[in-house]
VEXDREN-2710 file (C-alpha; in Angstrom, 1 decimal):
% VEXDREN-2710
k/r/px/py/pz
1/MET/50.5/82.7/5.8
2/HIS/51.1/79.7/3.7
3/SER/50.6/76.3/5.3
4/ASN/54.2/75.3/4.4
5/ASP/55.7/78.4/6.0
6/PRO/58.9/77.3/7.9
7/GLU/58.1/79.5/10.9
8/ARG/54.6/78.1/11.3
9/LEU/55.8/74.6/10.9
10/ASP/58.6/75.2/13.5
11/THR/56.0/76.6/15.9
12/LYS/53.7/73.6/15.3
13/ALA/56.6/71.1/15.9
14/ARG/57.5/72.8/19.2
15/ALA/53.9/72.6/20.3
16/ILE/53.8/68.9/19.5
17/GLU/57.1/68.3/21.3
18/GLU/55.8/70.2/24.4
19/ALA/52.5/68.3/24.4
20/LEU/54.4/64.9/24.1
21/GLY/56.6/66.0/27.0
22/ARG/53.6/66.3/29.3
23/LEU/52.6/62.7/28.7
24/GLY/53.3/60.0/31.3
25/THR/54.0/60.3/35.0
26/PRO/57.5/61.4/36.0
27/ILE/59.1/59.2/38.7
28/MET/62.3/59.5/40.6
29/GLU/65.2/57.1/40.6
30/ALA/64.1/55.7/44.0
31/GLN/60.6/54.9/42.7
32/ALA/62.1/53.2/39.7
33/ARG/64.3/51.1/42.0
34/GLN/61.2/50.1/44.1
35/LEU/59.5/48.9/41.0
36/ALA/62.7/47.0/40.0
37/ALA/62.7/45.4/43.4
38/LEU/59.5/43.6/42.5
39/GLU/61.5/41.6/40.0
40/ASP/63.8/39.0/41.4
41/CYS/66.1/38.5/38.5
42/ALA/69.6/39.3/37.4
43/CYS/68.4/41.2/34.4
44/LYS/67.6/44.3/36.6
45/GLU/71.3/44.9/37.4
46/GLY/72.3/48.2/35.9
47/MET/68.8/48.9/34.5
48/PHE/68.5/52.2/36.5
49/ALA/72.1/53.0/37.1
50/LEU/71.9/56.5/35.6
51/ALA/74.4/59.0/37.0
52/ALA/72.8/62.3/38.1
53/THR/75.4/64.2/36.0
54/ARG/74.0/62.4/32.9
55/ARG/70.4/63.0/33.6
56/GLN/70.3/66.8/33.6
57/LEU/66.7/66.7/34.5
58/VAL/64.8/70.0/33.9
59/ALA/61.8/71.4/35.7
60/GLY/58.6/69.7/34.9
61/THR/60.2/66.5/33.6
62/GLY/61.5/63.3/35.1
63/LEU/62.8/59.9/34.5
64/VAL/60.3/57.8/32.6
65/ALA/61.5/54.4/33.5
66/ALA/60.4/50.9/34.5
67/VAL/58.4/50.4/31.3
68/GLY/58.8/46.7/31.5
69/MET/58.0/46.7/35.3
70/THR/54.4/47.9/35.1
71/ALA/53.3/44.4/34.2
72/ALA/54.2/43.4/37.8
73/LEU/51.4/45.6/39.2
74/PRO/48.0/44.0/39.6
75/ARG/45.3/44.8/37.0
76/ALA/41.6/44.9/37.5
77/ALA/39.6/42.4/35.4
78/ALA/36.6/43.5/33.4
79/ALA/33.3/42.9/35.2
80/LYS/32.1/40.9/32.2
81/ALA/33.8/39.8/29.1
82/PRO/32.8/41.9/26.1
83/PRO/31.3/40.3/22.9
84/GLY/33.8/38.1/21.2
85/ALA/36.0/37.7/24.3
86/ILE/36.4/35.0/26.9
87/GLU/36.7/36.0/30.6
88/TYR/39.9/34.7/32.1
89/PRO/41.2/35.2/35.7
90/VAL/43.6/38.1/36.0
91/GLN/46.9/37.1/37.6
92/ALA/48.1/39.2/40.5
93/ASP/51.6/39.0/39.1
94/PRO/51.9/37.6/35.5
95/THR/55.7/37.8/35.7
96/LYS/55.7/35.1/38.4
97/GLU/52.8/32.9/37.3
98/GLN/52.5/30.5/34.4
99/GLY/50.0/31.8/31.8
100/ARG/47.1/29.7/30.4
101/VAL/47.8/27.0/27.8
102/MET/47.1/27.4/24.1
103/GLY/43.9/26.2/22.5
104/VAL/41.5/26.9/25.3
105/ASP/39.6/29.2/22.9
106/GLY/38.9/26.3/20.6
107/GLY/41.7/27.1/18.2
108/TYR/40.5/30.4/16.8
109/GLY/42.0/33.4/18.6
110/SER/39.4/35.2/20.8
111/ARG/39.3/38.9/21.6
112/SER/41.0/40.3/24.6
113/GLN/38.6/40.7/27.5
114/PHE/40.0/44.3/28.0
115/GLU/38.9/45.3/24.5
116/THR/35.4/46.6/25.0
117/GLU/34.5/48.6/21.9
118/VAL/31.5/47.3/19.9
119/ARG/29.5/48.5/16.9
120/TRP/26.2/50.2/17.4
121/ALA/23.2/49.0/15.3
122/ASN/20.5/51.3/14.2
123/PRO/16.9/50.7/15.4
124/THR/16.0/48.9/12.2
125/LYS/19.0/46.6/12.5
126/THR/20.1/47.3/8.9
127/ALA/23.3/49.0/9.7
128/ALA/26.2/48.6/12.2
129/PHE/28.4/51.6/12.9
130/SER/32.2/51.5/13.6
131/PRO/33.3/53.2/16.9
132/LEU/35.5/55.8/15.2
133/GLN/36.0/57.9/18.3
134/ASN/38.1/55.1/19.8
135/SER/39.8/53.8/16.7
136/TYR/43.6/53.5/16.8
137/GLY/45.6/53.1/13.6
138/THR/44.4/52.9/10.0
139/ILE/43.0/49.4/9.8
140/THR/39.6/48.8/11.3
141/PRO/39.3/45.5/13.2
142/SER/37.2/43.1/11.2
143/GLY/34.7/42.8/14.1
144/LEU/34.2/46.5/14.1
145/HIS/34.0/47.2/10.4
146/TYR/30.7/48.9/9.5
147/GLU/27.9/47.0/7.8
148/ARG/24.9/48.1/5.8
149/HIS/22.3/45.6/4.5
150/HIS/19.2/46.3/2.5
151/GLY/18.0/42.7/2.4
152/GLY/19.4/41.2/5.6
153/ILE/22.7/39.3/5.9
154/PRO/23.0/36.5/3.3
155/ASN/24.2/33.1/4.5
156/ILE/26.0/31.7/1.4
157/ASP/27.5/28.2/1.3
158/PRO/31.0/28.8/-0.3
159/ALA/30.9/25.3/-1.9
160/LYS/27.7/26.3/-3.8
161/HIS/28.7/29.9/-4.8
162/ASN/29.9/30.4/-8.4
163/LEU/31.0/33.3/-10.6
164/ILE/29.8/33.1/-14.2
165/ILE/31.3/35.3/-16.9
166/HIS/29.5/35.2/-20.2
167/GLY/28.1/37.5/-22.8
168/MET/30.7/39.4/-24.9
169/VAL/33.5/36.8/-24.3
170/ASP/35.0/34.1/-26.4
171/ARG/34.9/31.4/-23.7
172/PRO/32.0/31.7/-21.1
173/ILE/33.3/30.2/-17.9
174/LYS/31.9/29.3/-14.5
175/TYR/34.3/29.6/-11.6
176/SER/33.9/28.1/-8.2
177/LEU/35.5/29.8/-5.2
178/ALA/38.1/26.9/-5.2
179/ASP/38.9/27.8/-8.8
180/LEU/39.3/31.5/-8.0
181/LYS/41.7/30.7/-5.1
182/ARG/44.1/29.1/-7.6
183/PHE/44.6/32.4/-9.4
184/PRO/47.2/35.0/-8.4
185/THR/45.9/37.5/-5.9
186/VAL/46.7/41.0/-4.9
187/SER/46.1/42.7/-1.6
188/ARG/45.1/46.4/-1.3
189/THR/44.2/48.6/1.6
190/TYR/40.9/50.4/0.8
191/PHE/38.9/53.0/2.7
192/MET/35.2/52.4/2.4
193/GLU/32.3/54.7/3.2
194/CYS/28.6/54.1/2.9
195/SER/26.8/56.7/0.9
196/GLY/24.3/57.1/3.8
197/THR/26.8/58.0/6.4
198/THR/26.0/61.3/8.2
199/GLY/22.5/61.0/6.6
200/SER/20.7/61.5/9.9
201/GLU/22.6/64.8/10.4
202/ILE/21.5/66.5/7.1
203/MET/18.7/68.6/8.7
204/LYS/20.1/68.9/12.3
205/ALA/22.3/67.2/14.8
206/ARG/20.6/64.1/16.0
207/GLU/23.1/61.6/17.3
208/PRO/25.3/61.9/20.5
209/THR/28.6/60.4/19.2
210/VAL/30.8/60.4/16.1
211/GLN/30.1/56.6/15.9
212/ARG/26.5/57.3/15.3
213/THR/27.0/60.2/13.0
214/HIS/29.9/59.1/10.8
215/GLY/30.3/55.4/11.8
216/LEU/29.6/54.0/8.4
217/VAL/33.3/54.4/7.5
218/SER/36.0/51.7/7.8
219/THR/39.4/50.7/6.3
220/SER/40.5/47.2/5.7
221/GLU/43.0/45.1/3.7
222/TRP/41.2/43.3/0.8
223/THR/42.7/40.3/-1.1
224/GLY/41.3/38.9/-4.3
225/VAL/41.7/38.1/-8.0
226/PRO/41.9/41.2/-10.3
227/LEU/39.0/41.2/-12.7
228/SER/41.4/41.8/-15.6
229/ILE/42.9/38.4/-15.1
230/LEU/39.5/36.7/-15.4
231/LEU/38.6/38.8/-18.5
232/LYS/41.8/37.7/-20.1
233/GLN/41.0/34.1/-19.5
234/THR/37.5/34.3/-20.9
235/GLY/38.6/36.4/-23.9
236/LEU/36.8/39.7/-23.6
237/THR/35.6/41.0/-26.9
238/ALA/34.7/44.5/-28.0
239/GLY/31.4/45.6/-26.5
240/ARG/29.8/45.1/-23.1
241/LEU/30.5/42.3/-20.7
242/ALA/27.8/40.7/-18.6
243/PHE/28.9/38.9/-15.5
244/GLN/27.1/37.9/-12.3
245/PRO/27.6/35.7/-9.2
246/VAL/25.1/32.9/-9.2
247/PRO/24.6/30.7/-6.1
248/PHE/23.1/27.3/-6.9
END
């Protein structure tokens, strides 16, 4: 049977619809009203006024309501703030209490204390693996993007970092990062994978999670100056171009 067979696609669509229909916890109108009673505001009027003749509830399903009311229920705080996060008191009812003021994190947004995923580093501390099993969406958070270093993590002063284009060009030029930032840029979403990912699994299964077997894989949005623009500025000539970043 072909993968695009209409009957097979229809069966798959029904299976997905049935699976989605099992998500959530069905509640009755009375339960929804109890949740609504936690909110003392005029906005709740008519929120759950659904006539029984309009609901036509079927067996195994119910009214999925009070989406905005769940915030009124107390939430447990994490025992300890995870890396990159700041531990804040959890309000018993955030709909009735003023939240914290801006800037208490020093001006640079900190991670939510309820986000607990972290990268796993190999024993030699030369690679950090993304937690793929708990990823959500296509973009990997920058703090969870995989890393692989053969000579440690360089600490480069941007003010002293330059890009030199020379060799088979008409106008050899040295660009500072400040220079490069004045050029037009493009943004692209790229998937990256280390050539060593799954390397530990070649002979036999060794690691317990997908993070540690395939975690050298991540996707991010990258922004920069196309090389073609710089080559046009320097006047690329026929032959081979030599270019290298030189910190000094």
